[in-house]
N, C-alpha and C positions, 0 to 999 in steps of 0.2 A: 644535323651536325656533320661536319666534314670528316672524311676518313683520315686516319693517321698516315702521313707521308712515309714512304719507304725509300731509304737512301742506301746505296751501295758505296762503301768507302774503301779506297785502296791507293797504293802508291805504284807508280810505273817503274818499280825496281824490285829485284829479287834478293838483293843483298840483305843479309840478316840484320846488320846494324845501320840500315839505310836512314839517312836524315829525313827523307821524304816519308818513310813509314812513321817516324816519330811525329812529323808535322801533321799528317792526316789523322792520327789518333786524337790530337788536340781538337781539330775541327769536328771530328765525329762525336766526341764527348759533348761538345757544345750543341750540336744538332740534336743529339739524344735528349739533352737537358731541356731543349726547346720543344719537345713533344714528338720528334720523329722517331721512327723505328729504324735503327741503323744496323747494317750488316757489314762488319769489317771483314775483308778478305786479304789474302796474300797471294800475289800472282805466282809465287814459287809453288803454290799448291795446284797450279793449272799449267803444267808443262805441256808444250805442244810444238809440233814441227813448224818451221817457217811456212807461211801461207804459200800453197802451191795448188793450182787448179788440177794438176795431174793427181795429186793425193786426194783432193776433194772428189774428183770423178771416179777414181779407182777404189777408194776406201771410205769415202764419205767424210763428213766432218769428224775430226778426232774427238774422242769422248770428253776429254778435258775442255776442249773448245766449246762443245755443245753444253756442258755444265755451266761454263762461264756465261755463255750467251743466254741460257735459261735464267740465270741469276740477274743478268742485265734487264731482260724482259720483265721480270717480276718486280723490279724497282722503278720508282718514279723519277729518281734523280741520282746523280753520282757526286761524290766528293773525291777529287783526284789530286794527289800530290805528284807532279810530273817532273822527274829529274831532267836535267839538260845534259845531253851527251853531244859533244862537238857542235854546240849551238843549235841543237834540234831535239826531237823526240827520241826516247829510248827505243831500241829494237823490240824489247819485250812488250811495251805498251802498244806500239804500232802493230805488232803481230796479233795481239789480242783483238785490237780494233778490226784488223783485216778479217780474221776468222769470224768474229761476231757480226760483221756486216753482210755475211753471206745468207741469202734467203733460202729457207727450206721450201720444198714444193708446196704451193698453195698459201705460202706465208707472204704477208705484205713486205715490200722492200724496206730494209733498214729498220725493222721492227724493234731491234734492241736499242735504237737511238732516237728515232723520230718522235718529236714532241717532248722528249725528256729534258731535264734541266741539269746542268753541271756547274759546279763551282771548282775553280782551279787554283792551285798553289804550287810553290816549288821551293826547295831548299838546295843550296849548292855551296861548295867550298869557295867558289869564285866570288868576285866582287859584285856581280849583278844578280846573284841569287837564282839564276835560272830563267831570267826574263826572256832571253832569246828563244829558248825552247818553248816557253809558254805561248809565244806568238804562233808557232806551228801547231801546237796542240789545240789552241783556240780555233784556228782556221779549219783543222780537220773536223772537230766536233760541230762547228757551225755548218760546214758543208754536208754533214751527215743528218742535218735537220734538228739538231739539238738547240735548246736555248742555253747559251753560255752567259752566266751572270757576269755583269761588267766588272765587278770588283775582283781582283786577284791579289795575292800576296807572294812576294819572292823574298826569301830569307837568305842573305849573303853570309859568307864566312860561317857556314853551318857547323863546321868542326868545333866552333866555340860558342854557338848560339843556344845550346840546350843545357838545362840543369841535369844532374844525374837522375832525377826523378822523371824527366821527360818533358817538362814544360820549357818554354822559352825564357831565357834570362831577361830579355828586353820586354818590359810590361806592355809597351805599345804593340810590339809584334804579336805577343800572346793574345792581346785583345783583338787584333786584326784577324788572326787565324780563327779564333773563336767566333768572330763576327761572320766569317764565311760559312761556318756551320749553321749559325743561327739564321743567316740570310737565306740559305738554301731551304731550311726547314720552313721558314715563314713564307717564302715564295711558293713552295709546294702546297702549303696549307691554303693559300689563296686560290689555287687552280681548281 
């Protein structure tokens, strides 16, 4: 019997009412319903300075960065809702990636990312739903040695896309986001 896949689920946003936090919850619930063990986190709980090799040399990895990296290492895959800021990745998501990419002495390079699987999604107030930012996020994770699932979903006009209960008003979008969670769980179960 195969082991239960472990998925880390989060949004690349710290805003309390983030559309992307709402979006990743939908995918996470579907992944859990598909048999995965899902750990939802909020990047707001992992404050850290901007990546700086001087800080790393003089003080070591910040405690919160080390905690996040440990969580990443402990999971087989990630569900990430990545907001688009100025046609690219958010600073908070990029900073987390930069800190987690640093190798501890005796540790294999990119151990938090290599061979892991990620499913990507985005929600944005704009008309493209964050597609331009997803291009950058996909490229970064691919270059870090992750398997990036080919399907992704971008939800446009996010300010009107959700019900008060947190689901998507558009049934096709709801199904597509749930499909990302199910697809990641199924892919990991096959590994």
